N, C-alpha and C positions, 0 to 999 in steps of 0.2 A: 417445523420446516427443515428440510435438508437441502443443502447446496450440492449441486451436481455438475461435474465437468460435462460439457456438451450441451448444457441447457442455458437459457437466458440467465445472466448474472442477476442475483437478487438485489432489490433495493435501487434499481436504476432510476426510478421516478420519486424516490424518497427525498424530501427536503432535508438538506444537511447544512450544518454550520461548520465553517472552517476558519482557522487562523492562518494568515499569510504573513510570515515574518518579513518578507521583502517589502511589505507595505506597512510595517510597524509604525504605530503612532499616527496613522492617518485614518480617515473615515472608511477606507477599504480594507483595513487589517482584519476585520471580521466579516466573512462573506457568507451569503446564502447561495447554495448551488445544488445541482443534482448530478449524479453520475451520467445521466442521459445527456447532459449538456456536452459531454465529451465524446458523443457518438461520432464515429469516423476515425477515432484514434485508439491505439492500444492503451490499456490502463494497467498499471501495476499498483494494486491496492494492498497495503500491508497493515496489519493490526499489531499493536504492542500492549502490554498489560497496564502500565502506569507511568505517569510523569514522576519525576524526582526519584528515579530508581537507578540501578547500577548497570544492568545489561542493556536496557532500552536505549540510552543515549549512544551506545556504541553502534547500534543498528541504524538509528536515525542518521547519524553522521556518515556511516558507510553508504547508505542509500543516497544521501545527499552528494557525497563525493563522486558517485557514479551517475549523477544526473545527465552529464554530457553523453555518456554511453546510451542511456535510455532515450535521450532526445534524438541521437543518431538513428534510433530504431522507431522514431515517431511514437514514443510511449510516454504517457503522463504518469508521474509517480505521486501517489497520495498515501498518507498514513492516517491511522485512526486509533483512538483509544476511548475508553469510557469516561475519561476526564473531560472537563469543559474547555472551551477555547480560551477562557481566561486563565485556567491552569496551564495550558500550553504556552501562553504568552509569558506567564510568570516563570515557568521552567526555562524557556529560552532566554529570558532576561537574566537568569541566575547562572547560566552555563555558557562558558566561552564558545565552545564549538557549536552548540545549538543556536547561539546567537547569530550564526551565519547561515542557518537553514533556509533553503530556497524552494522547498515543496510544501504544499498545503497540509495542514494538520487538522483532521476532522475531529470535532468534539461530539462523541456519541453518548451524551449523558442519558438519553432515553434507553440506551442499550439495544435499540431496534436494529441498527446496522450490524453490530456484532452478533446478535441473535440470528439475523437473516443469513449471515455467513457462517453460522454454526460454530463460532469460536468463543461464545460467551460462557464463562464459568459463573452460573447464576448464583451460587453460594457466595462467591467473593465479589461479584459485580464487576469483574474485569475480563478482558479478552485474552485468549491465548495468542501466541505468536503465529498468526495466519498470514499467508501471502497468496495473492490471487492475480492471475493474468487473464485479462478480459480483452477479447479481440474487438476490432472496430465495429462489428455488428452487434456487440453487447453480449456475446456468447462467452461463458466462462470456459477457458481452455486449459487451465492448470491451477492446482492449488497444493499447498503444503502447510501443515500445522505442526508447530513445535510446542513442547512443554514450556513452562514459564521461565526456567533457568537456562535455556539453551538458545543462544543467538543464531541467526541465520547466516547463510553464505550468499552475499549479493552476487558474486560471480556465478553461482549456480543458477540464480534467478535469471540473469542475463543469458547464460548458456541455453536455458530452456526457452526463453523468449526468442533467441536466434533460431533454435530448432523449429519452434512453432511457425515462425515467419518464413521458413523455407517452403512450407506447405508440402513437404516430402517426408518420406519415412526416414527417421534418423536412428541409427543403432545406438546401443548402450555406449555411454561415454563420448558420444559424438561431440565434436567441437567445430566451430566455423572454419571453413576451408577444407574440411574433410569430406569425403564422398558420402552421399546419402545412398539409400538402398533403391532408389528409383530415379 
């Protein structure tokens, strides 16, 4: 299966398990949900390789610090790895900054979601650093995939989200407040 911009995002109806740090140690800390439950909202879904690593927490913390900016754009931020929700909890419990995480962490132990988004390294059983912007209709509008050792730039994800939300033609290096091409 190949994920394509302009097509329906894969896995919208797939049953997912997520860890919600904001509800830690309650009955709601581990949730069942579907991406389709978020229909009507923009979604920023990003994958990372593994819990208890070095580059990954820098990304999770950076996305979390930008949650206000995503919220201003009516966008839900979700992260996923092939680790379990229990591993996510243990990692957050052991890491000061991750202990403050406010967005859902999907545990993709079946590897189905990472495979559907074409970021699964089958040999290693882990996901590459993929980030996906899905519009309120469930259409995949943008994606970027990075190698394992290179962290993403959250500001660039927000810039692209801003451009997509203009629904206009945006030139190279366009930034909010600048003229569009139409």
